[in-house]
C-alpha positions, 0 to 999 in steps of 0.5 A: 499499500502506498503514500504520495507527494508532489514537488513543492517549494520551501519557505522559511525553515520548513516546507510550503504545502501546495494543495490542489483545488478541493483540498482534503486528504489525498488531494495534498501535493506531498513530496514523499511517496511511501510504497510498501506491502500491506503486510508491512503496514505496522513498519510503514506507520512506525517509520512515518511516525518517527520521521515526523517526530524528528522533523515536524515539517514532514508531517504534511509531506509523507503520504501513507494510505493507511494513516487516518489523517494523510491516507486516501480519503473515502470515496477516492479511487485508490488506483487513480490517487496513486497514479497521480501521486507517482507523477507528482512526487519528488521522492519515492521511499520503498520499504523493500521486503519479500512481500514488496517484491511479490507485489505487482502494484509495488513494482509498478510504482517503482518502475513508474517513478524510475521512468519519470526520474524521481529520487528513490530511497530504498529502506530494506526491511529484511536481507534481499537476494542478489536479484533485487531490482532496486540494487541501483539505489542507495539503501538504508537497512532497517534490519540487522544487528546494532542499536534499535529504536522502539516506536509505539504504533497506535493499535499495536501492543508491541513496539516496532523495533528499527535500527537507529543507524538505518533510520538516521541515514534515511532521514538525512537522505530525505532532508538532502533531497529537499529542493528548497534553498533552506536545505543548503547552508547560508552563508558559505563557511569560507565567505561569511560576508557574502551578500544574499542578493546577487544582482547581475552576478551569476549565482553559483553552487554556494548560492543555492541557499538564497536561490528562490523562484525556480523550485518547480523548474529545478524539480522538473529538470532533475527528473529529466536528468535522472530519466536520461541516466536511466535510459542512457540514450540521450547525452545532451541536456539543453537548458533553453531560454531567452536572455535575462531568464537566469539560465546560468544561475539555474544550472549553477545554483539550481541543478548542480548542488542537488546533483552533487548530493546524489553522488551515488548516481552522478559525478558532476564535473567542473563547469565549463565556460567556453569563452574564447578558449573552450578547451585550453582556457582556465574554465575550459574542458581540459581544466574541468577534467584536470580538476575533477581528476584531482578530486576523484583520484585517478592518475590523469596526465598533467594539465598541459598534456590534456590540453595538447591531446584534446587540441589534437582531437584525441577523443579516445584519450578523452573517453579513457579519462572519463572512464578513469574518473567514473571508475575511481568514484565508483571504487570509493563509493560502491561496495554492493555491486551497484552501477557506477554513477553517470558523469555530468559535464556542465557547460555554461553559455554554450552559445560561446562555442559558436561565437565569432571569437570562439576560434578553433577551440570551439569546434575542437571541443564539439568534435571530441565531445561528439565522438564520445556522446555518439559512440555505440551504447555498448562502447559509450562512457555514461556521460550527460552534457548539460548546456545552457544556451539562449533561445535566439542562438539555439538554431546554431547549435541544432545545425552544428554537424558535430551534434547531428548524431547526439541525442538531445533532451530539450529543457525549455521550461525556463520562461520569463518568471511570473510576477507572483514568484517575485515575492519569494525572490524578495523575502527568501534571501532576507529570511536566510540572512536573518536566520544566520544572524544578519537581520534584514527585512523589507516593509510590506508597502515596499514589497507591494511597490516592487511587485507593482513596478516589475512589468512583464518582459525579459528584463523584469527579473534582471531589473528586480535583481539589480534593484534588490542588490543595490538596496541591500548594498546601500541600506541593508546595514539598517536592518529595515529597508523601506519605501523611502530607500527605494524611492531614493534609488529611483525605482526599478525602471531607473535602476540601470540609469541610477547605477550608471549616474553613480559612475559618471560625472555630473558635469555635462562636459565631463560626462560627454568625454566619459561617454566618448571613452566608454564608447571606445571600449563597448564598441567594438570590444564588449558588445556586438549584434547578432548577425541574423537579428538585431539582438545585442550580445555581449563579448568577452574582451581582454582587459589589456585590449581595451583603450587605456584611457577607458580602463578606469571607467571600466573598473568603476563599472566592475565595482558597481557589478555591471561588468565582470572582470576575471582572472585566468592566470594568464589574462584578465577579461572583462564582460558585461554582467548581464545583457540587460544592460545592452538594452536598458542603458540608452546611450549603449543601446544607441551606439549599438544601433549605429554600428550594428552593420560594422559589428556584424562585419567584424564578427563575420571576418573573425569567424571566417578567419577561424574557418580558413585556419581550420581548413589549412589556410586554403585559398578557397576560404579567403575573402574576395572582391567586395567582401575583402574591400569591406573588411579592409576598410573596416580594419583601418578604422579606429577601434576596429583596427586593434580588434581585427589585428588577430586576423591580419594574416587572413586579410593579407593572405586574402589581399595577396590572392586577390592581387594575384587573381586580378593580375592573372585576370588582367594577363588573361584579358590582354591575351584575349584582346590580342587573340581578338585582334588577330582573329579580327584581321582574319575575319576582315579578309573573310568578310571582304571575300564574303562581301564579294560573294554576296555581291555576285550572289545578289546579281545572280539572284536578281537575274534569276528573280527577273527570269522567274517573274517573266515566266510567272507572267507568261504562265498567268497570261496563258491561264487567263486566256484559257479561262476567258475563252471557256467563260465566253463559251458558257455565256453563249451556251457553247459549254453546259456549265451555265452563265454563273460559272462563265462569269466566275471564270471571266472574273478569275481570268481578270484577277490573274492578268488584269488589264489585258485586252482579252479579259477586258473584252470578255468582261464587257461582253458578259455585262452586255449579255446580262444587261436585263438581269436585276440585282437585288441587294439588302433583302429583309430575309436570307433566302433558303428557297426561291420561286419564279413565275412562268412569265418571269415577272415575279420572284418568291423567296422563303427562308428556313423560319417559314417567312415568304417574300414577293418581289415584283419588278425588282422591288421586294414587298414586306415578308409574311409568315408562310403557313402549312397548307394542304391543297389539290393539284391534278386530283391529288392532295398536296402539302407544303411543309416549312422546317427550320433550317430546311428548304421548302418542300412539297409532299403528296398525301402519301408522305413522299416528297413531290418534286415535279420537273419545271416545264418552264426552266427545266429544273427540279422544283417543288411545285406550285405555291397554293393560290398563286400562278404556277411557279417553280420553287428552287432550293438554295443553300441555307444561310 
């Protein structure tokens, strides 16, 4: 039977319980899920009772189904309650016995918690055989010899006896598993005066005690990492978030301190900060390996040898060193055959691996880590790389070829913090400082004012953090920080301007001079602009690279915690503490807008120089044309000249290659011009010959054309003569084709040979012969049949619609509708039909067409029209 809880934040010295809507037993979100067999109820009740007696904060944290106050309420489905409990809990305590191992429900709870990455504690109630599935986890034995603690359980006459050492070990583990800041010591023993409000300084592991506001995200992040360890499939854990959401602090003060406590499951290496030297730098990969090796004990090579091997791309050596570290830790901690812990390598601000000034070391680090993370599972060293990166730079990481085969777990829950959590950020560190004997409080009206002034947005949390740090620095010694102090500071909205005003001179002339000096330091050394957007980015600069006249002002910015100065043993570097400064300081934001294009060009040239060196200084990677000219022009400008001094060899090689190319192109052009001139002379001679041939050909063509024209004329005359003769014969009736055909042929003859005497004579003769013909034009209908009276004086025309028109003496009358008629001719009944689109037809009463021959004209006709003189109706073509 079971108990359950969910991840919760802490306040003060205890736990803050978050209850779901509805309240009541079974609905509380409790941290600890107690899994046990029903046959071990007495032991489970005794254990819960003892834990609460030792720490009252656990009273509402440990759920036990058989407990009268914290069990499953009547009416609730216990399976559903347990399912919800497993998904919400932070830790699972398994009371392992033979009965527990035999319970299917208990095993399901265990496997589910393991899959979800929950923290698991094993309390063995009896000796278990080697086949125990829980052997991977840290154990507390509640059996065996030694001093015991008697626990009286209500309803049980005999007290439950449990080993005192096992109980104490379990309680210590549960306390260390707490997510709240109160579970860590404050102040750090080696820094008793450390300020609880860090401002724009990144929280570190020692600041876990004052890291508030991200409890939920920390729980989820730890669960995801534990799940990655359990499966062993994915090796890259990416903490993704916009600028200003506190990714670095989340990694350093949120995740790492808790993982360090889980030392049987994880070995946390020193955090890598790539900067300009991701491999060989003071915070590079080699230093992380060496420092971890010193702590864990394996005999790793000297730091210099590690650097040389990694720079040479020796992934096999890296794999062996990681295995040695893991083996050494396992030897020290494990004595019962459990699996050795997983290595975890933190990389803070991984976007620096892809920056313009990453040099050759950024890609080299990616190469060796990729070889380890993408190795076959059977050969892979259990390693998780936990990296933070800005949201707007994640695409560059996604497209990196070295990471294409590496399984990635994306943690993108780090959104801008909701304002309701800001209260914990204000009061939490004050409570820890007060508990340590350094009283500091904020008045209620000031807290309300702070929450009101913190508007939503990426910079809300950074501005609040800077404001709290300034208030604590200036007024924390009073023990009570009031709204009057806050007003004197200028409020959240003006905190950046207020901090900068403390640095700059009040005299306008002196202030302008100081701003001019600061501009030479920030542009182009300490800030730049993303090449694919207008987002400002910070740069890491060597302190000695900054203009000497600007260094005193830079030191003041460092003193105000607006800039960060770091010493790595070789160089001193400076960088902007938080990119919010690039957006909130109006002067700097204006400089960045003005210089955005030049800054992008400088970044691109530096990046191209690295690629050129990476490819063995091959000519294919050199600048050419307009890009080279732009880079050279920029390198001659003040400020940029010094910054681009490191790529002088690249620009010189590009110019040398460009001059060679230009000279080669000039020689090629000259040779080509000479060849063209020689070819032109040859072509000129050929052209002269061609012209002569063309003239001769033209003369021949003209002569041939004239001959052809004369032949055509003779042929047309012959055809015209023949057509004229045939047409004349038709007009006089010597040929059977008729008058119309004769006229057509005479007209055709005139068209072939216009103006000849023969055709003109024939045409005139035809007109004379047809002098009695009347021409009818623009008739009101389109005839499809015509009829002519026997005396030729009357013409009747009909169309396909049944309309009839009479023409007498050449003058048409108004058309009229022709009805269907039946009449008698020669003793036979006849019918005249009209059909749309068909000529007029006459039928006998037997239904067959009756086209008697016309005695007047000799053609086939359709017979007489009823009620009119005998006439012939001639079919004509339909319109």
